[in-house]
N, C-alpha and C positions, 0 to 999 in steps of 0.2 A: 407499577414499578415501585415496589415497596422496600426492597432490601437495602438499596445503596443510595437512594436520593438524599437521605439526611446527611451523608458525608460530603456531598458535592460542594456546598458552599465553603466548607472547611478546606477542601483541596484547592479551590480557587483562591481563597485568601492566603493560603500558604505559599503559593507560587511567588517567585521573585518578580517584582514589578517591572524591571527593565527587560529581562530576557523572556519572562513568562507571559507578558500581556497578550500576544497573539494566541498563545495556547489557552489562556484564560477565556478569551473571547470565543474560541472554538468550542471549548467544553461547555461554556454557558449556552452557546447556540444549540449544541447537541442536547442539553438539558431541556431547552424549550421545545424540542421535537416530541417530548413525551405526550403532548396533547393529541398527537396523530394516532388514530386507531389502526389504520391499514399498515401492515408490516412492511410492504415494499415501499410505500410512500415514506414511512419512517426511516428506512434505510437511505433513501435518496436525501432526505432532510439531514441525516447524520453526515453523509458525504458533503453536502452543501455547507454544513457548519464549519468545515475545515478551511473555508476560504480565507479567513484572516491569516492563517499560517502559510497558505499557498501564496498570498500576496506578499508576506514578509520575505519569502524565499524567491520572489520574482518568477514564480511558476505560472503557467497558463491558468486562467481562472477555472474553477469547477464548472460543471455544466450549468447553463443559465437556469434550467428548471429546478435543479438542486439548490442553487443559491436562493431562488425565490421561495422555495419551501422553508429553508432555514431562516430567512428573514421574516416570514409571516406564516408560520405553520398553522394549517387549518385544524381546528378542534373537531373531534369526532366522538364516537362512543368509547367504551372501555376496551383497551387492547386485550387480546387473548394470548399474547406472547411475552408477558411480563418477565418470566424467568430468563428468557433469551436476551431481552433488552438489558436486564440487570447485568448479565454476564458481559455484554458488549460495553456498557458504560463503566463497569468496574475495571475492565481491562484498559479502556481508554484513559481513565483517571490514573492508572498505574504507569502510563507512558511518561508521566512527568519525571520518572527516574532515568529517562534516556538523556543523552548529552545534547546534541544540537537539534535545531528545529527540523532538519531533514530526517534525522533518525526518529524524532517524535512523530512526524507525519506518517512515515512508514509504519510505525507502531500503531498509530491511531487507525489507519486503514486496516491493518491486520486485526485489530480488535473487533472489526465487523464480521469476522469469519463465522462465528456461531449463527448470526442472522442470515448470512448468505447460504449457509448449509441448510437452515430451516426453510428457506425459500426455494431450495433446489437449484441455486445458482452455482456457477463454477467457483471453486475455492482455490486461490493460487497456492502452489506448493511452497512451503516454508515461508509463508507471508510474515511480515514484520509483526512481532508480538511483544507485549510488555515484558521487560526483564523480570525474572523471579525475585521475590523479596529475599533479602539476605537471611541465611539461616545461622543463628548464633552458634559458635563453636566453643566447647569447653577446653581449657588449657590442659595439655597432657604432656608428660615428660617423654612418653614413648610415641613416636609417630605411628599413625595407623597405616597398615599396609594398603597399598593402592590396588584396586581391582585390575585384573588382567583383561585387556580388551579382547573381544571375540568378534568373529565375522570379518568382512572385508573392510579395508581402511576407508575412512570417510571421504566424500567428494571434496575437492579443494573449493574454498569459498571464492566466489567471483564478485560478490557485492550486489547491491541494488535490491529492489522489492522482490524481484523474482529470482533471488539467489538460489542456486542449485538446480534451476530448470535446465541448464545446459548440461546434457548428459554425455556419457561416453560414446553414444551412438555416432556413427560416421557422419560428419557434416555434409549437408547437401550443397552448401556453398562455403568455400574456404578463402578468406582474405581477398575477396573480389571488390574492386572499387565500384562506387556508385556512378551511374550515368547522370542521374538527377533525383531530386526529391521535392515533395510538395506537402502542404498541410491542408486538411479539410476544415470545414467550419467549426468542428468541435475540438480541433487541435491535434487530431491523429495524423500520422504521416503516411504517405505512399512513396515507396522507393523503387526506382528503376535501376537495375544493376547493369554492369557493362555488357553482359551477354543478352540483355533484353528482358530478363525475368523481372516481374513486377510483384512486390510484396507490400502488404498493407498492415498497419498496426491494428490489433484486435481492439474493438471498441472499449471493453472494460479496462484494458491496459492504458488507455488514454488518460484515465483518472489517476491511476496509480503511478504512472511513469511517463509523463509528457516529455517530448524531445524539444530541445531548444538549439537547433543546429544553426551555425552562422558560416561555417567554412565551406569551401568549394566541394561539391560532391565527389569530384575525382580524387580528392585527398582522403576520402573516408573509405576504409577497408572494412568489408562486412563478412562475418562468418555466421551461417545459419545452420542450426542442428535440430533434429526432431526433439520434441518436448512431450509433455504430458497432455492427455485429453485431445490427441490428434492436432496439436498446435505445434508451433516451432518457436525456438528462442533465437533471437538475433543479437549478436554482439558486434559493436562498432569498436575497432581497434583504438586503444588509448582512452576509452570512455568507461566510466564506472557503471556497472549494472547491465541488465539485459532487457530486451523488449520482447513482448509476446506478439507474434505476427502470423499472418496466413498468406498463402500465395494467391495472387489474383490472376496472373498470366505467366 
C-alpha cells in the first residue's frame, strides 16, 4: 500500500483533539491492518477498527472477531490488492470532512465499497461516501447558465446508510404495528408483525445499521418494500433511515 500511507499521520495530527479523537483512533487502527495479507481478513479488520467511533456513539459493538483483528492484526505476506486498499483508505481519510460522528461512520463504511466489490460481496446502494473536495470557482460578472435536468426526477431522500433503497414498488407491508421484536447474539433483530409475519435483519446490515429500540413493539409501525438484490427495505415510522431485511416466515 504505497500511494497514501505517507499522508495518514498528517491527517491524524490535523484532526481536532476533542471531536476527532475516536476518528483518529479508528483511522490509526485501520492503518495497522495493513500487515494483513488476506483481503477478506483485512476488510474485517477495517470494520473492527471503527469500534472507537461506535463506542462514542453508544452503538452496538462491532463483531467480536473484527474487533480482535483490529486490536492485534496478524502479519502475513505481501498483499496483492494494494491499489484497492489504497482507494479504501484514501476515501476513509477523506471522511474527516463530514460533520458529526454518525455521518463520519457511514462515510467510513461506505469507503470499503471498492474492497467489497473486489471480493464479490454485496455493495449497498448509495452507501455513505466521502464528500468530494471543493472545486475552486473563478469570480465572474455573468452567472453561468445552469444545465437543464433530463430524465425522471430524483427519488426523495429518506436518510440512513441505505438511503434510496426504498423504491417506488408497492410495499408488501404498510404501516403495520409490530407484535414483538428480539435481538440475536450479534445485535441483529428479528421482528414479528401483528399479522404473524416474521422478518430478520440481513447479517451485513447489522454492522452498518444496528437497531437500539426501547419502546413497546405495538407502538412501532413498519413499512416494508422490495429493494435491490432480492432483499427488502424496512422503515420504522418516525425513525431515521432504513433496515435491510429478509422474510423468515
